[in-house]
N, C-alpha and C positions, 0 to 999 in steps of 0.2 A: 310706322308710328301710329297711324290711325287705327290699324288693326289692334294694336296693343291697348289703345284707349277704349276700344269697344269691349275687349276682354276685361279690362280693369273695371269698367262700369258694371259689366255683368256680374263679376265676382263680388264687387262691393254690395250690390243689391242682394245677391243670393245669401251671402254671409250675414248681412243685416237682418234678413228674414229668419235665418237660423237662430240668431240671438233673441229674437222676439218669441220664437217657438220653444226654445230650450235654454233659457237663461241660467247661468251658473250662480250669479250673485244679483241681488237687487241693486240696480243702478239706474240713474236718470238717463233717459235717452237724449234729452236736450240739456246737457250739462253746460257749465259756464264757459269752458274753453273749447267747446266743440268747434266753433268757428275757426280757431287757430289750427286745429288738426285738419279741418277741411281744406285750409290753404296749404298745409303740408302735403295733403293728398294730391292736390292739383300741381303744386310746385315740384315736389319730389317725384311725382308720378309722370310728369310730362315736361314742364318748363325747364327744370334743372338739366335734364338730358340734352335739350337743345342748346342751353347755355354752355355746358361743358363741351359739347361737340364743337361749337363755334370756337371756343377758347383753344381746344386741342388742335383744330384744323388750321386756324389762322395764326396762333401764337406759338404752339409747341412743336407741331410736326415739321414746319419748315426748318426750325433749328435742328431737330433730331435728324431729319433727312440729310441736311448739310453735314452734320457730324459723321453720320454713317458713310456718306460718300467719301469724306476726307480719310476715313479709316479703311476704306475699301470693303465695307461690310454690307453694302446695299443688297447684294444678292443673297444675304443670309436672313433677311427680315421675314420673308414668307417661304416656308419650306413645303407647305401643302402635303404633309405626310398622310393625313386622313381624308384628303379631298376626294379620293377614289372610292371611299366607303359609301354604302347606301345611306339615304337620309334617315331611315329608321335607326340603323346602327349608330350613326353620328349623334342622333338625338338622345339615345339611351346613354352612350358614353359621355356626352357633354353633360347630361343631368347628373351623373354620378361624379365625374371628375371635377366639374365646376362647383358642385356642392361641397366636395372635400376641400377645395381651395377656399370656399367661403367659411367653412368650419375653422380652417387655419387662421384666416384673416380675423374672424370673430374672436378667436382665442387671443390674438395679439392685441385686439382692441381692449381687452380686459387686463392683460398682463403688462402692457407697456404704458407707462404713466401718461405721456402726452396724448397717446391714442385713446386712452380711457377717458381723458377729459373731453375729447371730441365726442366720444360715444355716450357721454352722460346725457346728451340731449334726448336720446332714445330712452334712457333709463329714468327720465324725469316723470314718466307715467306713474301716477299715484293711485291710491285706493279710490275706487269709483270711476276711474278713467280707462281701465283696461277693456277695450273693445276693438272691433275690427279696424277702425279707421286709424288707430295709433300706430299701425304697422308702418306708416309712412312718416312718422314723427322722428326725424333724424337730422343731424347736421349735414349741410351741403358738402362738407369736406369728406364725409364717409364714402360717397360714391366714387370720388376721385381715387381713393385707396382701393376700394372693392373692385371697381371696374377695371382698373389698370392691372390688378393681380389676376383677374379672371379672363378678360377678353383679349388682352395683348397676347398671352400664350395661345389662346384659342385661335386667334387669327394667324399666328405663326404656324400652327399645326394644320391650318386649312379647314377648320370647321365651317360648314355652310351657315349662312345667316338664318336659315330655317331651323337648324338645330339649336342655335343660340336663342332664337325666338321662342322655341318650345320650352327651353329652360326658364326663360324670363316669365312666360305666361303661367307655367306650372308653379314656379316659385311665388308668383303673386297670389295665387289661390291659397297655397299653404301658408304664406305670410299673413293673409287676412284671417285664416282659420286659427293660426297660432295665437293671435292677439285677441281673438273674439271672446266674448263673455259666454263661453261654453265649457262643459266639463268633459268633453270627448278625450279619450286616450287610445282609441282604435284597437283595444284588446291585444292580441299577439302581435299585431302590426306596429305596436308602440316601439318595438325594437328595430323597426325599419324607418318609419315616418315620424317626424316631429308632430306634436299634438298640442291643443290649447292647454291641457292640464300640465303637460311637461314644460311647456315654455313659460307658464306662469311662474314656475320656480326659478327660471332664469332671471326674473325681475324681483326675486325675493330680497327683502331688506336684509335678511340675515345670511344671504349667500356669501360664501368665502370671497376674499378680495380678488382671488384669481378667477372667480366665476365658475359657472356650472351650466350644463345643458346648452352647449354652443350650437347645436344643430340648427340649420336653417330649414331645409326641406327634409333631409334625412336625419334621423336620430341615431343611426347605427354607429356613427363615429364616436358619439359620447359613450355608448355602451362598450365599444371596442377599446377606447383609450381611458376609460375609468372616470369620465367627467359627468356621467349621468346621475341624476338625483330625482327620484320620484316616490316620495312617501305617500301614505294614504290620505293625509289631511292637507288641505291647501295652505299656503303660507299665511301667517298672521298679518303681514304687512308687505307692501311692495314699494319700491323706490330705492334710494341709497342715502346714506348719511351726508348731509350737506346739500340736498336737493333744493332746499329753500333759497339758495343763492342763485339758482338758475331762473331766468325770466320764464313766465308761463305763456307768453304770447309768441306767435310765429316770428314777428320781426325782431323781438329781443333775442330769440333763440338763434337767429342768423349769425350773431356776433360771438356766441359762446365758442371757446372758453376765454375770450378776451376779458370778460368781467372778473375772472379770477385774479387778474393783475390790475384791474381798475375797479375798486370797490364801489365807486359811484355808479357803476353800471349793473351792479348785482341786484337781483330781484326784478319784479315786474315794474319797470319805470319808463316814463316817456323818453328819457335820454337814451336808454338801451334800445327802444323801438326805433328812434330816429337814426341811431347808428346802424341798426339793421337795414333800414331803408337805404342808407348809404352803401352798404355792402351789396345789396341787391342791384343798385344802380351801377356799381363797379363791375359786377359780374356781367351785366347786360352790355356795358360798353366794351368789355374785353371780348365778348362773343361776336361782335359785329365785324364784318370784313373790313380790314383797314383800307384806306384809300390807296390806290396804286400809285407808287412814287417813282415811276420810271424816270431816271435822269434824262434830261432833254438836251443838255450841252448847248444851251442858248438858242436852240431851234424852236420855231413856233409850233404849237400843238396843232395837229390836224383838226379840221372842223368836225369830222366824224371819228369817234373813238370806239374801240371794242367795248362790249359790255363786260362787266366784272361778274363772273358766275360764282355763286356761293359754293358750288361743288368743286372749285379749283383752289387749291392752297396757294396763298400769295407767295411771291418770290422774295427771298431775303436778299435785297439789293446790297451791294457793297457800299460801305460808308466812305471808303477812301480808295484812291487809285491802287494803293498797295494791296488792299483786300480784293479788289477786282482782278489784279494780276494773279493773286494766289488762287482765285477761282478758275483761272485758265487751266490749272492742274487737274480740275475735275471734269474737263471736257472729255467726252467719250465714256463716262461712267455708265450711263444708261445703255449705250450700245454694247459695252462689255457685258453688262448684266443680261442683255438679251441674246448673247451668244454670237454677236457679229465678229467676224474674223479680223476686221481692220477698224477697231474703234478709234484709231488715231486719225481717221479722216472724217469722223462724224461728230455731230454735236446736236443737242436738243435745244428747244427754245428756252427751257428753264435754265439749262447750263449757260446759255448765252446771256440771258438776262442777269444772272448772278455775276457775270464778268464784265458787264457793260461799264465802261469808264476806265478800263485798263489801257495804259499807254501803249501796250503791245498789240492790242486788238484792232483789227481792221475789218469792217463789215462791208462786203460788196454786194449790192443789190442788182441782180441781173434781170431787170424787167424793162418795160418801155418807159420813156421819159415822163409821159403823162401820168402813168400809174404810180411811178415813184413820187412825183410831185404831190399827188393826192394824199399819200400816206406811206411813210417808211419808218423803219427802226431808227430811233435817234442815233446820230453819228454815222449812219450808213452812207456809202458813196455809190453813185450810180455808175453801172457799167452796161453798155448796150451791146447787142450782138455784133455790131460792126466794129466795136472796139477791139475785139479779140479774134475775129474771123473775117475773111474776105480774100478776094484775089480772082485770078482768071477762072478757076473752078469755084462756083459759089459755095461759101461756107467753110472753106479750108482754113485751118489755123494760121494766124499771122506768125511772122518770124520771131525768133528769140529777142532780137533787139527791139522790135515793136512792142512785144509783150512786156519787156523790161521797162520801157518808157511809160507804158500804160500803168503798170504797178507803182512806179515811182510817183507818177502824177496823183495817185490815190493814197499816197502816204505810206506805202509798204516798205519796211526795212527788213534786213536779213533776219532779225529775231521776231518779226511780226507773226501773229497767228491770224490767218485770213479766213473769214467765214463767208461762204457764198450762199445766197438765198434767192428764191424766186417766188412766184405765186401759184405754183403747181405744175409749171411746165418743166421741160428737161434742161433748160438753159444752164442752171447752176451745175449740173453734172457735166455738161459740155465744157464749161470754163474750168471746172475742177480737173477734168481729164487733160485739157490743153495745158494747164499749168503743171500738171504732174509730169508731163513730158520734158519740161525744162528744169523743174525741181528747185531745191535750195532753201525752201521755207515751208512752214506748216500751213496746210490748206485743208479746210473742212467744209462739208456740205451741211446746212441746217436742215435736219429732218423735219418734213412738214412745211417748210418755207414760212412765208409771212402768215399763213393761216394758223400755224401752230403758235406763233407769237401772239396773234389776236386771241386765240383760245385761252391764253393765260390772263387776258384782260390787260396786257401791257399797253402803254400809251404809244401813239404814233406821232411822228413829226411830219410836217408838210413843207413843200417848197423844193428848191433845187439841191438842198443839202449844204452842210457847212463847209467852209474852206479849210483845207488842211495843208500842212507843210509838206513839201516834197520828200519822198522817201529815198532811201539809199540802197535798196535791194539790188543785188547782183545775181542774175540767174546763172546757176553753175552747171546746168545740164547740157550745155551746147545748144545747137539749133533745134527747134521743135521738130520732133520726128513726124513730119507730115506724111503719114502712111498713105501712099498712093498705090495705084494698081500694080506698078512694077514691084513694089515691096510686098504686096499681097501675093503675087506669083512666087516670089522667093520664099515667102512664109509657107505657102502651100507645098512647095518643093521639100521644105524641111519637115513638114507635118502632113503627110498624105491623108491622114484621117481628120484633117481640119474641118470643123463644122462651121458652115456659114449660117449666120442667124440674121435674118431680115427683121428689123424691129419697127417697121412702118405700120400704118394701119392696113387692114385687110384689103380695102379697095386698091391701094397703091401696090400692094404685093401681087395681087392677082392680075393687075393691069387694067382693071375696070376704070381707074382714075389715073391721070398723069399729073404729077406735081408740076406747077408752073415753071419751076427752074430745072426740070428734067428734060433731057432730049428725047427719051423714049420711055414708054410704059413697060411694066413687067418687073421681073426680078432675075437675079443671077441663078443660073441652073444649079440645082442641088441644094439651094438654100432652104432652111427651115424657117417658118414664120413664128415670131413671138412679138406681139404688140408690146411696145415699151411700157405701157400703162399696167401691164399684167404683173410687173414686179413691185407695184405700189398697192397700197390699200388706203381706204379712207378712215381716218380717226376723227370723227366729227366732220369738219370741213377740211381737215388737213390731210393731204396725200403723203403718207409716210411710207418708208421702205418696209417691205414684208420681212418678217423675221426669217432666219435660215430655214426652219422646217417648212414654212409656207412657200418660200421661194423655191426650194428643191422640188416641191410638188408641182409648181408652175412650170419649171424647166422640164420635168419628167413628162408632163402632159403634152408639151410641145415636141417631145422626142429629142431633147437636147441633154447631153451628158456633161455636166460642169467639170467632171474629172478628165475629160478629153480636151484637146486644143479647140479653141473657139475664136472665130472672127465675127464681131458684131458690126452691122452697118445699117444705115437708114438713108435719108436723102442727103444729109450733109454731116453725119457723124454726131448729131446732137441727141436725138432720141436714143440712139444706140449707146451713147455714153451712160445713160441711166442703167441699161442692162449690164454694161461693162462694170459699173459700180456695184450692182447687185452680185455679180459673179465674184468680185473682190471680197465682198462681205460674206460670201458662202465659203471662202477659203480656197477658191480655185487657184491652180498654179498660174500666176500671172505672167510667167515667162512664156506660157503657151496660150495666153489670151491677148487679143489685140482688138483695137477699134479702128475701123477703116475711115480715115480722115476724109478722103475724097468721096467715099460712099457712092450712092446712086447718082449724085450730081456728076461725078467723073465717069463712072462706069457707063452710064447711058450715053455719054458723048464719045466713047470709044467704039466706033461703028463695027470694028472687027470682032468684038466680043459678042457671044450669043446671048439672047434674052429669052427667058421662059415666061409663059403666061399661065394663068389659072391657079388653083389652090395648092397644087402639089409642089414639093420641093425638088 
């Protein structure tokens, strides 16, 4: 934006100098309503864009995004057809194509009654006023129409911001020149570029009702389609019949064409100007970020709340439990658009926030008790590591009956949608994997965890969490498949090409360090090493899962083929659950992928099993 303002100031000064050197008509430099046009220049050249951006970002896009998601059209918004072109080619194509779109829009502004009444603000330029600065005298409603028609398709096709910036800067220069008090027509180039002499006839009082000379930067469209008009003599008068009804000051012009229906506001009157100030105030208030209204469900707000970033669109929170339950159907939309193979086990922070308040939603926070008490998602229930794992071998999953009792205590029913989250650690993936073994209800992992929630600016609750009614879930998958070494040996017998993937940190893998709950250091002979964190990436502060293309590259670099059978393990099956989850999202054959529940905690205690040291698998 600052670059554009610099160019705008430079072009304004340059064209103003041209007018002094080669004036076409005798005009006063300091005319009566020059101050009004100066405000138009500042407002329409800078302020209006910021206001409309805020209104679109905070008021329009959340609704539009929700509708696209409901219709399953999110993946169609950005096609990026031209994103691979060079910036020079993009700039040239954008200049030509967007100018033609402007020509079409300008045509409609003259040919469609309601649009013409909006466009009359620009045509209120009268004799003695046609100079460079009036190029920015137009209704604030025009850019809404113009920019939507121009830049939404441009973004859909993937034009780079630099190409659009080139069009905006070049168009600003031509716009200043077209309205300048100059006689230039560029000779033979008049058939390509619009000019001050040609554009003057666009403002001709005697112009046909359907208009003429609609070109913005390029005049070729008018010559091609027969709307060009360029006689030798300049027009006798500019303006349009009825221009006297339009206020001449900036503030009064903000409310046009409302005065056409309210005669008391016609002409230059204090009442019209006051109404214009009201419109300005309304635009400003709509452009501000709305306060985040995360439902709190009676829980106290945490003393420290996430900052609300102006770069993040606000969440459209559900107004009723029924709306929140309907939003559950949009879970996994972003994962599906990203190409994940199992979007049915994933959810984003935005999707979760939109469904908060559904009677079917259960949020389980897999962190430590103190961190949960400091700040958690409203309505979330705390689940600690000891709640779902433990036993003779440290970290092994608890039995089906124990897990069922845990879930019922947290309010889980058979039709519940359970969302698991943490603060960047692997624990949510471990609990997801553990529950996947017994099945029977919908379980998802919040991508990015609590950090992704904070990035939205959503509010946090503090304390131990609210009390909930006991749930009625019945785990239908039989006892948890606690995959211990005996089952691993059977798996290796069925799959001789089974790849063992050790997901611990490098010091544990090589044997340089020994985990405090391990009996020996080192790794299983033949295992490949892949640190569990490698399948994640940081998006701001949020550790999110890598998309399939990135994840495949990570596995390939580690010498692991997701198309072949894989066994993941770590110290206690927790870190390895994250890699298991990534393999699922890659589309691996999950009948041939397993997570070793006992992991190194069990293996290191089986003294008859060999141990390898060093970096090699």
